[in-house]
C-alpha positions in Angstrom: 22.9 -49.9 -106.9 25.6 -48.2 -108.0 23.6 -46.1 -110.6 21.0 -45.6 -107.7 23.3 -44.4 -105.7 25.2 -42.1 -107.8 21.4 -40.7 -108.4 20.7 -40.2 -104.9 24.0 -38.3 -105.1 23.3 -36.2 -107.8 19.7 -34.9 -106.4 21.4 -34.2 -102.8 24.1 -32.0 -104.6 21.6 -29.7 -106.6 19.3 -30.1 -103.4 21.8 -28.7 -101.1 23.2 -25.9 -104.2 19.3 -24.8 -104.4 19.4 -24.3 -100.7 23.0 -22.3 -100.7 21.2 -20.0 -103.4 18.3 -19.1 -101.7 17.9 -15.4 -100.2 15.5 -14.6 -96.8 14.2 -11.0 -97.4 13.5 -9.4 -94.0 10.3 -7.6 -94.9 10.5 -4.0 -94.2 14.5 -4.5 -93.7 15.1 -3.1 -90.4 11.5 -1.3 -89.6 10.0 -4.7 -89.7 6.3 -5.9 -90.6 4.1 -2.8 -89.4 2.1 0.3 -89.8 4.1 2.3 -87.1 6.3 5.0 -89.3 4.1 4.5 -92.5 6.7 1.7 -94.5 6.3 1.7 -98.0 6.4 -1.8 -98.8 5.7 -1.3 -102.4 9.1 1.3 -103.2 10.6 -1.7 -100.4 10.0 -4.5 -102.7 11.2 -2.5 -106.5 14.7 -3.1 -106.3 14.6 -6.6 -105.4 14.3 -9.8 -107.6 12.3 -12.3 -105.8 13.2 -16.1 -107.1 11.6 -19.7 -106.6 13.5 -21.1 -103.4 13.7 -17.7 -102.0 12.1 -17.0 -98.3 10.5 -13.9 -96.7 10.8 -12.8 -93.1 7.8 -11.6 -91.4 8.9 -9.7 -88.2 6.0 -8.2 -86.1 4.3 -7.9 -83.0 1.7 -11.3 -82.9 -0.4 -8.8 -80.8 -0.4 -5.7 -83.4 -0.4 -7.6 -86.7 -0.8 -10.8 -88.3 0.6 -11.7 -92.2 -1.9 -13.2 -94.5 -1.0 -14.4 -98.1 -4.2 -14.0 -99.9 -5.6 -13.6 -103.7 -5.0 -10.7 -106.0 -9.0 -9.5 -105.8 -8.6 -9.6 -102.1 -5.5 -7.5 -101.9 -6.9 -4.8 -103.6 -9.7 -5.1 -101.7 -7.8 -5.1 -98.5 -9.9 -8.6 -97.8 -8.3 -11.1 -95.9 -11.1 -13.3 -94.6 -10.6 -15.8 -97.5 -6.7 -15.8 -96.7 -4.9 -18.6 -98.5 -2.6 -19.0 -95.5 -2.4 -17.1 -92.5 0.5 -16.5 -89.9 1.0 -15.5 -86.9 3.9 -16.3 -84.7 5.2 -12.7 -85.4 8.8 -14.0 -86.6 7.3 -15.8 -90.0 9.5 -17.3 -92.7 7.6 -18.0 -95.5 9.3 -19.9 -98.6 8.5 -19.1 -102.7 7.7 -21.6 -104.5 6.2 -21.0 -107.0 6.9 -18.3 -110.3 4.5 -14.9 -110.1 3.0 -12.8 -108.1 2.6 -13.1 -104.4 0.6 -11.3 -102.2 0.6 -10.8 -98.4 -1.2 -8.0 -96.1 -2.2 -7.6 -92.3 -6.0 -8.6 -91.8 -6.1 -6.3 -88.4 -8.5 -3.5 -89.3 -7.4 -0.8 -91.1 -4.1 -2.0 -91.6 -4.0 -3.1 -94.9 -5.6 0.5 -96.2 -2.5 2.3 -94.2 -0.4 0.4 -96.6 0.7 -2.7 -94.7 0.5 -5.0 -97.8 2.9 -6.5 -99.5 2.9 -7.6 -103.6 6.3 -9.7 -104.5 7.6 -11.1 -108.3 8.6 -14.3 -108.1 10.7 -15.7 -110.8 12.3 -19.1 -111.4 10.8 -22.5 -112.3 8.6 -24.4 -109.7 10.9 -25.7 -106.7 10.5 -29.2 -105.7 8.5 -30.4 -102.4 12.2 -30.2 -100.8 12.8 -26.6 -101.6 15.0 -27.7 -104.7 14.7 -27.2 -108.5 12.0 -29.3 -110.0 13.3 -32.2 -111.6 11.9 -32.5 -115.0 9.3 -35.0 -116.2 12.2 -37.0 -117.9 14.5 -36.8 -115.3 11.6 -37.7 -112.9 11.4 -41.0 -114.7 15.0 -41.9 -115.1 15.2 -41.6 -111.1 12.1 -44.2 -110.5 13.8 -47.0 -111.6 16.7 -46.3 -110.5 15.5 -46.3 -107.2 13.3 -49.8 -108.0 16.1 -51.1 -108.9 18.1 -50.4 -105.7 15.3 -52.3 -103.7 15.1 -55.0 -106.7 15.7 -59.0 -105.9 19.2 -58.5 -107.4 20.1 -55.7 -105.3 19.1 -57.4 -102.4 21.1 -59.9 -102.6 23.8 -57.9 -103.2 23.5 -56.1 -99.5 23.1 -59.9 -98.6 26.7 -60.3 -99.8 28.0 -57.9 -97.4 28.5 -59.3 -94.3 29.9 -62.1 -95.7 32.4 -59.7 -96.8 32.8 -58.0 -93.7 33.0 -61.2 -91.7 35.7 -62.3 -94.5 37.4 -58.6 -93.6 37.3 -60.0 -89.7 39.4 -63.1 -90.4 41.8 -61.8 -93.0 44.2 -59.8 -91.0 44.7 -62.9 -88.3 48.1 -63.6 -88.8 48.8 -67.2 -91.0 49.4 -70.2 -89.7 53.2 -71.9 -89.9 52.3 -74.3 -92.3 52.9 -71.9 -95.6 50.1 -74.6 -97.3 48.5 -73.9 -100.8 45.2 -73.9 -98.7 46.0 -70.4 -96.8 46.9 -68.8 -99.6 43.7 -69.8 -101.5 41.7 -68.3 -99.2 43.8 -65.4 -98.8 43.2 -64.5 -102.3 39.2 -65.1 -102.0 39.2 -63.0 -98.9 41.2 -59.9 -101.2 38.6 -60.8 -104.3 35.3 -60.5 -101.6 36.6 -57.7 -100.3 37.2 -56.0 -103.8 33.9 -56.4 -105.2 32.0 -55.3 -101.7 33.9 -52.2 -102.5 33.1 -52.0 -106.1 29.6 -51.8 -105.0 30.3 -49.6 -101.9 30.7 -46.8 -104.6 
């Protein structure tokens, strides 16, 4: 059980670390996602290193624009009809989950041909569903038995003993009787032992 908790803690720290390291890029910076002013999105992207887990933030007027993620062929043809994904909120955050090229364009008539399209090259390893680095097959295989161990009958028996420790802990503060019998000392020692075991399993 303690090993399972340690594994969960490690993976949680890795996920948080990955999230903390992610960078959010506002596409077009102050100009946003538009055709006004003829922003050069190719130039905007060329000096940036996009990594798996990074986020592209598209800010635009949804009445005049949209964002469509497309294939390379559709990107080159300015075709938004067979989009991989479509975004229309006007404030879209798109997480880059896989390494390689990613292509985006505005499907409003003529906008793509006027330059409202973006190609990014993503580097790094494929992300896990929670956005953190994906575990290796060996790591995933190793983690599974630990999770099963946590829910095994032995682990359940361990958890079942916890209320006993709690109840004993509730009794421990009670002032001892004036008899000072060896039975009272024995009970106090037993309570201490149970609490120590419970504490060990908690960590």
